[in-house]
C-alpha positions as CSV (number, residue, x, y, z in Angstrom):
1,M,81.6,93.8,129.7
2,T,85.1,93.5,131.1
3,F,88.1,95.2,129.6
4,Q,89.8,91.9,128.7
5,K,86.6,90.5,127.0
6,N,86.3,93.7,125.0
7,I,89.9,93.5,123.9
8,N,89.5,89.8,122.9
9,E,86.4,90.6,120.8
10,K,88.4,93.4,119.0
11,V,91.3,91.0,118.4
12,Y,89.0,88.3,117.0
13,A,87.4,90.9,114.7
14,I,90.8,92.0,113.5
15,I,92.0,88.5,112.9
16,G,88.8,87.8,111.0
17,A,89.5,90.8,108.7
18,L,93.1,89.7,108.2
19,M,92.0,86.2,107.2
20,E,89.4,87.6,104.8
21,V,92.0,89.8,103.1
22,H,94.5,87.0,102.8
23,K,91.8,84.6,101.5
24,T,90.8,87.1,98.8
25,L,94.2,88.5,97.7
26,G,96.5,85.6,98.6
27,P,100.3,86.1,99.1
28,G,102.8,88.0,97.0
29,Y,101.6,91.6,96.9
30,P,103.4,94.7,98.3
31,V,102.5,95.6,101.8
32,D,100.5,98.7,100.7
33,Y,98.0,96.5,98.8
34,Y,97.2,94.6,102.0
35,K,96.9,97.8,104.0
36,N,94.5,99.3,101.5
37,A,92.5,96.1,101.5
38,L,92.4,96.0,105.3
39,E,91.2,99.6,105.3
40,I,88.2,98.5,103.1
41,E,87.6,95.5,105.3
42,F,87.7,97.4,108.6
43,T,85.3,100.0,107.1
44,E,82.9,97.3,106.0
45,R,83.0,95.6,109.5
46,N,82.6,99.0,111.3
47,I,85.9,98.7,113.0
48,S,87.3,102.1,113.8
49,F,91.0,102.6,113.0
50,E,93.8,105.0,112.3
51,K,96.1,104.2,109.4
52,D,99.8,105.1,109.1
53,K,100.0,107.0,112.4
54,L,103.3,108.8,113.0
55,I,104.7,108.7,116.5
56,D,107.5,111.1,117.6
57,I,110.6,109.4,119.1
58,N,112.6,111.6,121.4
59,Y,116.1,111.2,122.9
60,K,116.9,113.5,125.7
61,D,114.0,115.8,124.9
62,A,115.1,116.1,121.2
63,L,113.1,114.6,118.3
64,V,115.3,112.0,116.7
65,G,112.7,110.5,114.3
66,R,109.1,109.3,113.7
67,L,107.8,105.8,113.9
68,N,105.1,104.7,111.5
69,V,102.4,102.5,113.0
70,D,100.4,100.7,110.3
71,F,97.1,100.6,112.2
72,I,95.7,101.6,115.6
73,I,92.4,99.8,116.0
74,D,89.7,101.3,118.3
75,E,92.5,103.2,120.1
76,A,93.4,100.0,121.8
77,V,95.3,97.6,119.5
78,V,98.4,98.2,117.4
79,L,98.4,96.3,114.1
80,S,101.7,95.9,112.2
81,I,101.6,94.4,108.6
82,R,104.5,92.5,107.0
83,V,105.0,90.7,103.7
84,Q,108.0,88.4,104.1
85,E,108.9,84.8,104.3
86,S,108.5,84.5,108.1
87,L,108.3,86.6,111.2
88,A,111.4,87.1,113.4
89,D,111.8,88.2,117.0
90,V,112.8,91.7,115.8
91,E,109.4,92.4,114.4
92,V,107.8,91.4,117.7
93,Q,110.2,93.7,119.5
94,Q,109.1,96.6,117.1
95,V,105.5,96.0,118.0
96,L,106.4,96.0,121.7
97,R,108.3,99.2,121.2
98,C,105.1,100.9,119.8
99,L,102.7,100.0,122.6
100,P,103.7,102.6,125.2
101,F,103.7,105.4,122.7
102,V,100.1,104.8,121.7
103,K,99.1,103.8,125.3
104,S,98.1,100.3,124.2
105,N,98.6,96.9,125.9
106,M,97.9,94.8,122.9
107,G,99.5,94.4,119.5
108,I,99.1,92.1,116.5
109,L,101.8,91.3,114.0
110,A,100.5,90.0,110.7
111,N,102.5,88.5,107.9
112,F,100.9,88.1,104.4
113,G,104.0,86.7,102.8
114,G,103.2,83.0,103.0
115,T,100.5,80.7,101.6
116,K,98.8,80.8,105.0
117,I,98.5,84.1,107.0
118,Q,100.8,84.2,110.0
119,Y,99.9,86.4,112.9
120,K,101.1,86.9,116.5
121,R,99.3,88.5,119.3
122,V,101.8,90.6,121.2
123,I,101.3,91.8,124.8
124,P,103.8,93.2,127.4
125,S,105.0,90.6,129.8
126,S,103.4,90.6,133.2
127,K,106.9,90.1,134.7
128,H,107.7,93.7,133.8
129,P,104.4,95.5,134.1
130,D,105.7,99.0,134.8
131,Q,108.1,99.0,131.8
132,H,105.3,99.9,129.4
133,K,103.7,102.7,131.4
134,I,106.2,105.3,130.4
135,P,108.4,105.1,127.3
136,R,112.0,104.6,128.3
137,S,115.0,105.9,126.4
138,L,116.2,103.9,123.5
139,G,118.7,101.2,124.1
140,Y,116.9,98.7,126.2
141,R,115.3,95.4,125.2
142,E,111.6,94.8,125.9
143,H,110.2,91.7,127.4
144,G,106.9,90.4,126.2
145,R,105.1,87.3,125.0
146,T,103.2,86.2,121.9
147,R,99.9,84.5,121.8
148,E,101.7,81.2,122.0
149,S,103.1,82.4,125.4
150,N,106.7,82.1,124.1
151,P,108.8,84.6,126.0
152,I,110.4,87.3,123.9
153,I,113.6,88.3,125.5
């Protein structure tokens, strides 16, 4: 099985779990409720995951903070959960920012805030392939694309 096919199967399984949680709970709950429900759903579907992983953020070799990643699925996909009216570019940028720190090339941004679940598949842009190999210092803007192939710049 090729790497891309394996990643796509993981993404489809994750999206299926997202849809099941949204179908069962509906909109309007705090984000922690959805995270707990996803934890149950991932366990039932035998999807391995890490929940609420903290990642150190350094500036000139000094720790300046820790970034909380909602889920890391199968050590390959970053999943970020939101509960708000709609998703903005800044949320996509936050997912892109996480990818090099967890050595991932795929992210999913999910929003449970509406009557329909909203999700975006986020991958680094092929125009800037070396940008995500090594985390760069803070203060630059990532380039990437969503599933809809809209450039995020």
